[in-house]
MARBA-3410 file (N, C-alpha, C, O; in Angstrom, 1 decimal):
213
0.5,-1.5,0.0,-0.1,0.0,-0.4,0.7,1.0,-0.2,0.6,2.0,-0.9 ~ 1.8,0.6,1.2,2.8,2.4,0.6,3.3,2.6,-0.6,3.7,3.8,-0.7 ~ 3.5,1.7,-1.7,3.9,1.7,-2.9,3.7,2.3,-3.2,4.4,3.1,-3.9 ~ 2.0,2.3,-2.9,1.2,2.3,-4.1,0.5,3.7,-4.5,0.2,4.3,-5.5 ~ 0.7,4.1,-2.3,0.5,6.2,-1.9,1.3,6.3,-3.0,1.0,7.0,-3.9
3.3,5.5,-2.8,4.1,6.7,-3.7,4.2,6.7,-4.9,5.0,7.5,-5.3 ~ 3.7,6.3,-5.7,3.9,6.1,-7.1,2.2,7.0,-7.5,2.2,7.9,-8.3 ~ 1.3,6.7,-6.9,0.3,7.9,-7.2,0.8,9.1,-7.0,0.6,9.9,-7.9 ~ 1.5,9.6,-6.2,2.2,10.9,-6.2,3.0,10.8,-7.7,3.2,11.9,-8.2 ~ 3.4,10.1,-8.2,4.2,10.9,-9.3,3.4,11.9,-10.1,3.7,13.0,-10.5
1.8,10.9,-10.5,1.9,12.1,-11.7,1.2,13.0,-11.1,1.3,14.0,-11.8 ~ 0.7,13.1,-10.2,1.0,14.3,-9.3,1.1,16.1,-9.7,0.5,17.1,-9.8 ~ 2.6,15.2,-9.7,3.9,16.0,-9.2,4.3,16.2,-10.4,5.2,17.0,-10.2 ~ 4.0,16.0,-11.9,4.2,15.6,-12.9,3.0,17.3,-13.1,3.5,18.4,-13.2 ~ 1.5,17.0,-13.1,0.7,18.0,-13.1,1.7,19.1,-12.5,2.5,19.7,-13.2
1.7,19.2,-11.4,1.7,20.3,-10.8,3.0,21.0,-11.2,3.2,22.2,-11.2 ~ 3.8,20.0,-11.6,5.4,20.9,-12.0,4.5,22.2,-13.4,4.6,23.4,-13.6 ~ 3.5,20.8,-14.5,3.2,21.6,-15.8,2.6,22.4,-15.7,2.6,23.3,-16.5 ~ 1.6,22.3,-14.3,0.7,23.7,-14.1,2.1,25.0,-14.0,2.3,25.9,-14.7 ~ 2.8,24.6,-12.8,3.5,25.6,-12.8,4.1,26.4,-13.5,4.0,27.6,-13.5
5.1,25.2,-14.5,5.9,25.5,-15.9,4.7,26.3,-16.8,5.2,27.2,-17.5 ~ 2.8,26.2,-17.1,2.7,26.6,-17.8,2.4,28.4,-16.8,2.5,29.5,-17.4 ~ 2.2,28.4,-15.7,2.2,29.8,-15.1,3.1,30.9,-15.6,2.9,32.1,-16.0 ~ 4.5,29.9,-15.3,5.6,30.8,-15.7,5.2,31.6,-17.2,5.0,32.8,-17.4 ~ 5.1,30.4,-18.2,5.3,30.9,-19.3,4.0,32.1,-19.4,4.2,32.9,-20.4
3.2,32.2,-18.9,2.0,32.9,-19.2,2.3,34.1,-18.2,2.3,35.3,-18.4 ~ 2.6,33.5,-17.0,3.4,34.9,-16.1,4.6,36.1,-16.6,4.7,37.2,-16.0 ~ 5.7,35.6,-17.9,6.8,36.0,-18.6,6.4,36.9,-19.8,7.0,37.9,-20.1 ~ 4.8,36.0,-20.8,4.0,36.8,-21.9,3.6,37.6,-21.4,3.8,38.7,-21.9 ~ 2.8,37.5,-20.3,1.8,39.2,-19.7,2.6,40.2,-19.3,2.5,41.4,-19.6
3.8,39.6,-18.4,4.8,40.6,-18.6,6.0,41.4,-19.6,6.9,42.2,-19.4 ~ 5.6,40.9,-20.6,6.1,41.5,-22.0,5.0,42.4,-22.3,5.0,43.6,-22.5 ~ 4.0,41.6,-22.4,2.6,42.7,-23.3,2.7,43.4,-22.1,1.5,43.7,-21.9 ~ 3.2,43.9,-21.2,2.7,45.3,-20.1,3.9,45.8,-20.2,3.9,47.1,-20.2 ~ 4.8,45.2,-20.3,6.0,45.9,-20.7,6.1,46.6,-21.6,6.5,47.8,-21.4
5.5,46.0,-23.4,4.8,46.7,-24.7,4.1,47.7,-24.2,4.5,48.8,-24.6 ~ 2.6,47.7,-23.0,2.1,48.6,-23.1,2.3,49.9,-22.3,1.5,50.9,-22.4 ~ 3.6,49.8,-21.3,4.1,50.7,-21.0,4.6,51.7,-22.1,4.1,52.8,-22.3 ~ 5.3,51.4,-22.5,6.6,52.0,-23.8,5.0,52.5,-24.4,4.7,53.6,-23.9 ~ 4.4,52.1,-25.1,3.3,52.8,-25.8,2.9,54.1,-25.0,3.0,55.3,-25.3
2.4,53.5,-24.0,1.6,54.7,-22.7,2.4,55.8,-22.8,1.8,56.9,-22.8 ~ 3.5,55.6,-22.8,5.3,56.9,-22.5,4.7,57.9,-23.5,4.0,58.9,-23.1 ~ 5.0,57.7,-24.3,4.5,58.1,-25.9,3.3,59.0,-26.4,3.3,60.1,-26.9 ~ 1.9,57.7,-26.1,1.3,58.4,-26.4,0.4,58.6,-25.6,-0.2,57.7,-24.9 ~ 0.3,60.3,-25.6,-1.0,60.8,-25.1,-2.0,61.8,-25.6,-1.9,61.9,-26.8
-3.1,62.7,-25.1,-4.1,63.4,-26.2,-3.3,64.4,-27.6,-3.9,64.9,-28.6 ~ -1.6,64.5,-26.9,-1.2,65.6,-28.1,-0.3,64.2,-29.6,0.0,64.4,-30.7 ~ -0.2,63.0,-28.7,0.4,62.3,-29.6,0.1,62.2,-31.3,-1.1,62.1,-31.6 ~ 1.2,62.2,-32.6,0.9,63.2,-33.4,0.7,61.2,-34.4,1.5,60.3,-34.5 ~ -0.3,61.2,-34.7,-0.2,59.7,-35.5,0.8,59.9,-37.0,0.6,60.7,-37.9
1.7,58.8,-36.7,2.7,58.9,-38.0,2.5,57.3,-39.2,1.7,56.4,-39.0 ~ 3.3,57.3,-40.2,3.5,56.2,-40.7,3.6,55.1,-40.0,4.3,55.1,-39.0 ~ 2.8,53.6,-40.4,3.2,52.2,-39.6,2.6,52.4,-38.1,2.8,51.5,-37.3 ~ 2.1,53.2,-37.8,1.7,53.2,-36.3,0.3,52.2,-37.0,-0.1,52.1,-38.2 ~ -0.3,51.7,-35.9,-1.1,50.2,-35.8,-2.5,50.9,-34.9,-2.6,51.2,-33.7
-3.5,51.0,-36.0,-4.6,51.8,-34.9,-5.7,51.2,-34.6,-6.3,50.8,-35.6 ~ -6.2,50.9,-33.3,-7.2,50.2,-33.1,-8.5,50.8,-33.1,-9.0,50.8,-31.9 ~ -9.5,51.4,-34.1,-10.8,51.4,-34.6,-11.9,50.9,-34.6,-12.3,50.1,-35.4 ~ -13.0,51.4,-33.0,-13.9,50.5,-32.3,-15.0,52.1,-33.0,-14.7,53.2,-33.1 ~ -16.2,51.4,-33.3,-17.8,51.7,-33.6,-18.9,51.0,-32.6,-19.2,49.9,-32.9
-19.3,51.6,-31.7,-20.1,51.6,-31.0,-21.1,50.9,-31.0,-22.2,51.4,-31.3 ~ -21.1,49.2,-30.7,-22.4,48.6,-31.4,-21.9,47.8,-33.0,-22.4,46.7,-33.2 ~ -21.1,48.2,-33.8,-20.9,47.8,-35.1,-19.7,47.2,-34.8,-18.7,47.9,-34.8 ~ -19.6,45.5,-34.5,-18.4,45.1,-35.0,-17.6,45.2,-36.3,-16.4,45.2,-36.5 ~ -18.7,45.4,-37.3,-18.6,45.2,-39.3,-17.6,46.4,-39.6,-16.7,46.5,-40.4
-18.3,47.3,-38.7,-17.2,48.9,-39.1,-16.2,49.3,-38.2,-15.6,50.4,-38.4 ~ -15.9,48.5,-37.2,-14.7,48.5,-36.6,-13.3,47.6,-36.9,-13.5,46.4,-37.2 ~ -12.3,47.9,-36.9,-11.2,47.2,-36.9,-9.6,47.6,-36.7,-9.0,48.7,-36.5 ~ -9.1,46.6,-37.0,-7.8,47.7,-36.6,-6.8,47.9,-37.7,-6.3,47.0,-38.5 ~ -6.4,49.1,-37.7,-5.3,49.2,-39.0,-3.8,49.4,-39.0,-3.0,49.3,-38.2
-3.8,49.8,-39.9,-2.0,50.2,-40.4,-2.4,51.3,-41.3,-3.3,51.4,-42.1 ~ -1.2,52.1,-40.9,-1.2,53.5,-41.3,-0.4,53.3,-42.2,0.7,52.8,-42.1 ~ -1.1,53.9,-43.6,0.3,53.5,-44.9,1.2,54.5,-45.2,1.2,55.6,-44.7 ~ 2.3,54.0,-46.3,3.4,55.3,-45.9,2.9,56.0,-46.6,3.8,56.7,-47.0 ~ 1.5,56.5,-47.2,1.4,57.5,-47.7,0.4,58.5,-46.7,-0.1,59.5,-47.1
0.1,57.9,-45.3,-0.1,58.7,-45.1,-2.0,58.3,-44.0,-2.5,58.6,-42.9 ~ -2.7,57.4,-45.5,-4.3,56.8,-44.8,-3.6,55.5,-44.2,-2.5,55.0,-43.9 ~ -5.4,55.4,-44.1,-5.9,54.8,-43.2,-7.4,54.1,-44.4,-8.0,55.0,-45.0 ~ -7.9,52.8,-44.7,-8.6,52.9,-45.5,-10.0,52.1,-44.7,-9.7,51.0,-44.3 ~ -11.8,52.5,-44.4,-12.1,52.2,-43.6,-13.3,52.0,-44.3,-13.5,52.7,-45.3
-14.6,50.8,-43.9,-15.6,50.2,-44.5,-16.3,51.6,-44.3,-16.3,52.3,-43.3 ~ -17.4,51.8,-46.0,-18.1,52.7,-45.8,-17.7,54.3,-46.8,-18.0,54.7,-47.9 ~ -16.6,54.7,-45.4,-15.8,55.4,-46.3,-14.2,56.1,-47.1,-13.7,57.2,-47.4 ~ -13.8,54.4,-47.1,-12.4,55.0,-47.9,-12.0,55.1,-47.2,-12.3,54.8,-46.0 ~ -10.6,55.5,-47.8,-9.4,56.5,-47.4,-9.6,57.3,-46.9,-10.4,58.1,-47.4
-8.6,57.9,-45.1,-8.8,58.7,-44.6,-7.7,59.4,-44.1,-7.4,58.6,-43.2 ~ -6.6,60.5,-44.0,-5.5,61.4,-43.9,-5.7,60.6,-42.2,-6.8,60.7,-41.6 ~ -4.8,60.1,-41.7,-4.2,60.1,-40.4,-2.8,60.5,-39.9,-2.3,60.6,-38.8 ~ -2.2,60.8,-41.2,-0.7,61.2,-40.3,-0.9,62.7,-40.1,-1.8,63.3,-40.6 ~ -0.1,63.2,-39.1,-0.2,64.6,-38.5,-1.5,65.0,-37.9,-1.6,66.2,-37.5
-2.6,64.0,-37.8,-2.9,64.0,-36.6,-3.1,63.4,-35.5,-2.7,62.2,-35.5 ~ -3.6,63.9,-34.1,-4.2,63.0,-33.1,-5.1,62.6,-33.1,-5.8,62.7,-34.1 ~ -5.4,61.6,-31.9,-6.5,60.7,-32.4,-8.1,61.6,-32.2,-9.2,61.2,-32.6 ~ -7.8,62.7,-31.7,-9.1,63.3,-31.6,-9.4,63.9,-32.5,-10.6,64.2,-32.6 ~ -8.3,64.5,-33.6,-8.7,64.4,-34.8,-9.4,63.8,-35.7,-10.4,64.1,-36.4
-8.6,62.2,-35.6,-9.0,61.8,-36.4,-9.9,60.8,-36.1,-10.0,59.9,-36.9 ~ -10.3,60.8,-35.2,-11.9,60.4,-34.7,-13.4,61.5,-34.8,-14.6,61.1,-34.8 ~ -12.9,62.9,-35.0,-13.6,63.6,-35.5,-14.2,63.3,-36.9,-15.4,63.2,-37.1 ~ -13.0,63.3,-38.1,-13.4,63.2,-39.3,-14.5,62.0,-39.9,-15.4,62.0,-40.8 ~ -13.8,60.8,-38.7,-14.3,59.4,-39.4,-16.2,59.5,-38.6,-17.3,59.0,-38.9
-15.8,60.5,-37.4,-17.5,60.4,-37.3,-18.2,61.5,-38.2,-19.3,61.4,-38.5 ~ -17.6,62.3,-38.4,-18.5,63.2,-39.6,-19.0,62.3,-40.6,-20.2,62.2,-41.0 ~ -17.8,61.5,-41.2,-17.6,60.7,-43.0,-18.9,59.7,-42.5,-19.6,59.3,-43.4 ~ -19.1,59.3,-41.4,-19.8,57.9,-41.9,-21.4,58.4,-40.9,-22.5,57.9,-41.2 ~ -21.3,59.4,-39.9,-23.1,60.1,-39.8,-23.5,60.2,-41.3,-24.7,60.6,-41.2
-23.3,59.9,-42.6,-23.7,59.8,-43.5,-24.3,58.5,-43.5,-25.5,58.4,-43.8 ~ -23.8,57.5,-43.2,-24.5,56.1,-43.3,-25.4,56.1,-41.9,-26.6,55.9,-42.0 ~ -24.8,56.2,-40.7,-25.4,56.0,-39.4,-25.3,57.2,-38.3,-24.4,58.1,-38.1 ~ -26.5,56.7,-37.8,-26.7,57.9,-36.9,-26.2,58.2,-36.1,-26.3,57.4,-35.2 ~ -25.4,59.5,-35.6,-24.7,59.5,-34.2,-23.6,58.4,-34.2,-23.3,57.9,-33.0
-22.9,57.9,-35.2,-21.9,57.1,-34.1,-20.7,57.4,-33.4,-19.9,58.3,-33.5 ~ -20.8,56.6,-32.9,-19.6,56.4,-31.2,-18.5,55.9,-31.4,-18.4,54.7,-31.3 ~ -17.2,56.8,-31.8,-16.1,55.9,-32.4,-15.2,56.3,-31.4,-15.0,57.4,-30.8 ~ -14.4,55.0,-31.2,-13.0,54.7,-30.6,-11.8,54.9,-30.7,-11.7,54.4,-31.8 ~ -10.5,55.3,-30.5,-9.6,55.0,-31.3,-8.0,54.9,-30.8,-7.3,55.8,-30.6
-7.7,53.4,-30.7,-6.4,53.2,-29.7,-5.4,53.5,-30.3,-5.6,53.6,-31.5 ~ -3.7,53.8,-30.0,-3.0,53.1,-30.3,-2.5,51.8,-30.1,-2.1,51.5,-29.0 ~ -2.4,51.1,-31.1,-1.8,50.2,-30.8,-0.4,49.8,-30.4,0.3,49.3,-29.5 ~ -0.4,50.3,-31.5,1.7,49.9,-31.8,2.5,51.6,-32.5,1.8,52.3,-33.2 ~ 3.4,52.0,-32.2,3.7,53.1,-32.0,4.9,52.6,-33.1,5.9,52.0,-32.5
5.2,52.6,-34.7,6.0,52.7,-35.1,6.7,53.7,-35.9,7.6,53.4,-36.7 ~ 6.4,54.9,-35.7,6.9,55.9,-36.8,7.6,56.9,-35.6,7.7,58.1,-35.8 ~ 8.1,56.3,-34.4,9.1,57.5,-33.9,10.2,56.9,-33.7,10.5,56.1,-32.8 ~ 11.1,57.3,-34.8,12.7,57.5,-34.8,13.4,58.3,-34.7,12.7,59.2,-34.2 ~ 14.4,58.7,-34.8,15.6,59.5,-35.2,16.8,59.1,-35.9,16.8,57.9,-36.2
17.7,59.8,-36.3,18.4,59.5,-37.1,19.0,60.3,-36.6,18.8,61.4,-36.2 ~ 21.0,59.1,-36.8,21.9,60.2,-36.7,23.2,59.5,-37.3,23.3,58.3,-37.8 ~ 24.1,60.6,-37.1,25.2,60.7,-38.6,26.4,61.2,-38.5,26.0,62.3,-38.2 ~ 27.6,61.3,-38.6,29.1,61.7,-38.7,29.7,60.7,-37.5,29.6,59.5,-37.3 ~ 30.5,61.9,-36.6,31.4,61.3,-35.4,30.7,60.8,-34.3,30.6,61.5,-33.3
30.0,59.5,-34.4,29.0,58.8,-33.7,29.3,57.9,-33.3,29.1,57.5,-34.4 ~ 29.6,57.0,-32.7,29.4,55.1,-33.2,28.5,54.2,-33.8,28.8,53.0,-34.2 ~ 27.3,54.8,-33.8,26.4,53.6,-34.2,25.7,54.9,-35.0,25.2,55.7,-34.3 ~ 25.8,55.0,-36.3,25.2,55.6,-36.8,24.6,55.4,-37.9,25.4,54.9,-38.7 ~ 23.1,55.6,-38.6,21.2,55.1,-38.7,20.6,55.5,-38.1,20.7,56.4,-37.2
19.4,54.6,-38.6,18.4,55.1,-38.2,17.9,54.1,-36.5,18.2,52.9,-36.3 ~ 17.2,55.1,-35.6,16.9,54.5,-34.0,15.7,54.5,-34.0,14.9,55.0,-34.8 ~ 15.4,53.9,-32.8,13.1,53.9,-32.8,13.9,55.5,-31.3,14.8,56.1,-30.8 ~ 12.3,55.2,-31.5,12.1,56.6,-30.2,11.0,56.3,-29.5,9.8,56.5,-29.8 ~ 11.4,55.7,-28.3,10.4,55.0,-27.3,9.4,55.4,-26.0,8.4,55.1,-25.3
10.6,56.1,-26.2,9.9,57.6,-24.6,10.7,58.6,-25.2,11.5,58.7,-26.1 ~ 9.8,59.8,-23.8,10.8,61.1,-23.8,12.8,60.6,-23.9,13.4,59.7,-23.4 ~ 13.1,61.6,-24.8,14.4,61.3,-25.0,15.2,62.3,-25.2,15.5,62.3,-26.4 ~ 15.8,63.3,-24.7,16.5,63.9,-24.9,18.3,63.9,-25.6,19.2,63.0,-25.7 ~ 18.3,65.3,-25.8,19.8,64.4,-27.1,21.2,64.2,-26.5,22.3,64.0,-27.1
20.9,64.2,-25.0,22.1,63.3,-24.6,21.6,61.9,-24.4,22.5,61.1,-24.7 ~ 20.6,61.6,-24.0,20.3,60.2,-24.4,20.3,59.2,-25.8,20.4,58.0,-26.1 ~ 20.2,60.6,-26.5,19.6,59.8,-27.8,21.6,60.0,-28.1,22.1,59.2,-28.9 ~ 22.2,60.5,-27.6,23.8,60.5,-28.5,24.7,58.8,-27.8,25.6,58.1,-28.2 ~ 23.8,59.0,-26.4,23.8,57.3,-25.8,23.5,56.3,-26.4,24.3,55.6,-27.0
22.5,56.2,-26.3,21.6,55.4,-27.2,22.4,55.0,-28.8,22.5,53.9,-29.2 ~ 22.9,56.4,-29.5,23.6,56.0,-30.4,25.2,55.6,-30.0,26.1,56.0,-30.7 ~ 25.5,54.8,-28.9,27.0,54.3,-28.6,27.9,55.8,-28.4,29.1,55.7,-28.6 ~ 27.5,56.6,-28.1,28.5,58.0,-28.1,29.2,58.5,-28.3,29.6,57.8,-29.2 ~ 30.2,59.9,-28.4,30.6,60.6,-28.9,31.9,59.6,-30.0,32.3,58.5,-29.6
32.2,59.8,-30.6,34.1,59.8,-31.1,35.2,60.4,-30.9,35.0,61.5,-30.5 ~ 36.0,60.2,-31.0,36.9,61.0,-30.2,37.6,62.4,-31.4,38.3,63.4,-30.9 ~ 37.3,62.3,-32.5,37.3,63.6,-33.2,35.8,64.3,-33.4,35.3,64.8,-34.4 ~ 35.4,64.3,-32.4,33.5,64.9,-32.7,34.0,66.4,-32.7,35.1,66.9,-32.5 ~ 33.1,66.8,-33.0,33.3,68.1,-32.5,32.1,68.8,-31.5,30.9,69.1,-31.7
32.6,68.9,-30.7,31.3,68.6,-29.9,30.6,70.2,-29.7,29.6,70.5,-29.2 ~ 31.5,70.8,-30.3,30.6,72.4,-29.8,29.4,72.7,-31.1,28.3,73.2,-30.8 ~ 29.6,72.6,-32.0,28.9,72.1,-33.6,28.3,70.9,-34.1,28.3,70.6,-35.3 ~ 27.5,70.0,-32.9,26.4,69.7,-32.4,24.8,70.3,-33.6,24.0,71.1,-33.2 ~ 24.8,69.5,-35.1,23.5,70.0,-35.9,22.6,68.9,-35.2,23.2,67.9,-34.9
21.2,68.9,-35.0,20.1,69.0,-35.4,18.7,69.6,-36.7,18.1,70.7,-36.8 ~ 18.5,68.8,-37.3,17.7,69.6,-38.4,16.2,68.4,-37.7,16.0,67.3,-37.1 ~ 15.4,69.5,-38.2,13.7,69.1,-37.8,12.7,69.5,-39.1,12.7,70.5,-39.8 ~ 12.1,68.3,-39.0,11.1,68.5,-40.2,9.5,69.1,-39.7,8.9,68.2,-39.1 ~ 9.1,70.0,-39.7,8.1,70.2,-40.0,7.2,69.4,-39.9,7.2,68.6,-40.8
6.1,69.2,-39.0,4.6,68.9,-39.4,4.1,67.5,-40.0,4.0,66.3,-39.9 ~ 4.1,68.9,-40.9,3.0,68.5,-42.6,4.6,68.7,-43.8,4.5,69.4,-44.9 ~ 5.8,68.1,-43.5,7.0,67.6,-44.3,7.6,69.3,-44.9,8.6,69.1,-45.6 ~ 7.2,70.5,-44.9,7.0,71.0,-45.4,8.2,72.2,-45.2,8.5,73.0,-46.1 ~ 8.9,72.2,-43.6,9.8,72.6,-43.7,10.8,72.1,-42.5,10.7,71.1,-41.9
11.6,73.1,-42.4,12.9,72.2,-41.9,13.4,73.1,-40.9,13.2,74.3,-41.2 ~ 14.0,73.0,-40.0,14.6,74.0,-39.0,15.9,73.1,-38.2,16.0,71.9,-37.7 ~ 16.8,74.4,-38.2,18.2,73.8,-38.3,19.1,74.2,-36.4,19.1,75.3,-35.9 ~ 19.4,73.2,-36.0,19.4,74.2,-34.9,21.7,73.5,-33.7,22.2,72.6,-33.0 ~ 21.9,74.7,-34.2,23.5,74.3,-33.4,23.4,73.7,-32.0,22.7,74.1,-31.1
24.2,72.4,-32.0,24.1,72.3,-30.1,25.6,72.2,-29.7,26.5,71.8,-30.4 ~ 25.6,72.8,-28.1,27.3,73.1,-27.7,27.0,71.5,-26.8,26.1,71.6,-26.0 ~ 27.3,70.8,-26.8,27.3,69.0,-25.9,27.9,69.7,-24.3,27.2,70.0,-23.3 ~ 29.4,69.9,-24.7,29.4,70.3,-23.5,29.0,71.9,-22.5,29.5,72.2,-21.5 ~ 28.0,72.5,-23.1,27.2,73.5,-22.6,26.4,72.7,-21.7,26.3,72.9,-20.5
25.8,71.7,-22.3,24.5,70.4,-21.6,24.9,70.2,-20.2,24.2,70.3,-19.1 ~ 26.6,69.8,-20.6,27.4,68.7,-19.4,27.2,69.5,-19.0,26.1,69.6,-18.5 ~ 28.1,70.5,-18.8,29.1,71.1,-17.9,28.4,72.7,-17.3,28.7,73.3,-16.3 ~ 27.6,73.2,-18.5,27.4,74.7,-17.7,25.3,74.4,-18.4,24.7,75.3,-19.0 ~ 24.9,73.3,-18.1,23.6,73.3,-17.5,22.4,73.8,-19.0,21.2,73.6,-19.0
23.1,74.4,-20.1,22.2,74.5,-21.0,21.3,73.1,-21.2,21.3,71.9,-21.0 ~ 20.5,74.3,-22.1,18.8,73.3,-22.2,19.5,71.7,-23.3,20.3,71.6,-24.3 ~ 18.8,70.4,-22.5,18.8,69.4,-23.1,17.8,69.0,-24.0,16.8,68.4,-23.8 ~ 18.1,69.5,-24.9,16.5,69.7,-26.0,16.0,68.2,-26.2,16.7,67.2,-26.3 ~ 15.1,68.1,-26.2,13.9,66.8,-26.5,14.2,66.6,-28.0,14.2,67.5,-28.9
14.5,64.7,-28.2,14.7,64.9,-29.6,13.2,64.6,-29.6,12.5,64.0,-28.8 ~ 12.7,65.3,-31.6,11.7,64.9,-32.0,11.2,63.4,-33.0,12.1,62.7,-33.5 ~ 10.1,63.1,-33.2,10.3,61.8,-34.5,10.8,62.7,-35.5,10.5,63.9,-35.6 ~ 11.7,62.0,-36.3,11.9,63.1,-37.6,13.5,63.2,-37.7,14.2,62.9,-38.6 ~ 13.9,63.8,-36.3,14.8,64.3,-35.9,16.0,63.9,-36.5,16.3,62.7,-36.2
16.8,64.6,-37.2,18.5,64.0,-37.9,19.5,64.6,-37.1,19.5,65.8,-37.2 ~ 20.5,64.1,-36.1,21.7,64.2,-35.5,22.7,64.4,-36.1,23.3,63.3,-36.1 ~ 23.4,65.3,-36.6,25.0,65.2,-37.0,25.8,66.0,-36.2,25.6,67.1,-35.8 ~ 26.8,64.9,-35.9,27.6,65.5,-35.3,29.3,65.3,-36.9,29.8,64.4,-37.6 ~ 29.4,66.3,-36.7,30.8,66.8,-37.4,32.1,66.2,-36.6,32.1,65.9,-35.4
33.4,66.1,-37.5,34.6,64.9,-37.0,35.2,66.9,-37.3,34.7,68.0,-37.7 ~ 36.4,66.2,-36.8,37.3,67.7,-37.4,37.8,67.4,-38.1,38.9,67.8,-38.1 ~ 37.4,66.4,-38.9,38.2,66.3,-40.7,37.0,66.9,-40.7,37.2,67.3,-41.8 ~ 35.7,67.3,-40.5,34.9,67.6,-41.9,34.6,69.5,-41.6,34.1,70.4,-42.1 ~ 35.3,69.1,-40.4,35.3,71.1,-40.1,36.3,71.8,-41.1,36.1,72.7,-41.9
37.7,70.9,-40.7,38.7,71.4,-41.8,38.0,72.0,-43.4,38.2,72.9,-44.2 ~ 37.1,70.7,-43.6,37.3,70.8,-44.9,36.7,72.1,-45.7,35.6,72.6,-45.4 ~ 37.7,72.8,-47.0,36.8,74.2,-47.3,35.7,73.9,-47.2,34.9,74.8,-47.4
END
């Protein structure tokens, strides 16, 4: 009888182990999902400007046929049932909701629309010049110039720290501003640490570049 009781514990232990293992995997998946949601929440505020490649969840109350998850195309538009193409890029979710509501009103009385940014794929910046990691980098949260340079691997020894240039494109892509920043003024003398915006290009000149005619 003792042997039978001991033997009966084996499947019970296996079942418990499987349950605990499944629970661990579930907890890990939930933790990763929560982490992604937190990153999105850091930048998706009421003032968030929708950009290309973002993913939006558009819900029409009591109408699942009109509700769907949409991808913002490179041309800046999304496509919805009944109303067709709608410009999304350069707008807040509130502004987009107002236009969709207005267009749907021709087909449905007093539609109630909700828009959620499910994935932020349009926030990135560029770095080039005397910096260790040139290219396109994601902008997943509020990031200062010093942090952006750190994420790009830091400055090279021959970087001209006093003439870092930031090119910034306007919301409609029709104008561009240029700022010249002194890295050491920020680090040592308390100058404003500029917040990097989506689409910014940070150029760090080298001593060789400065000497060129």
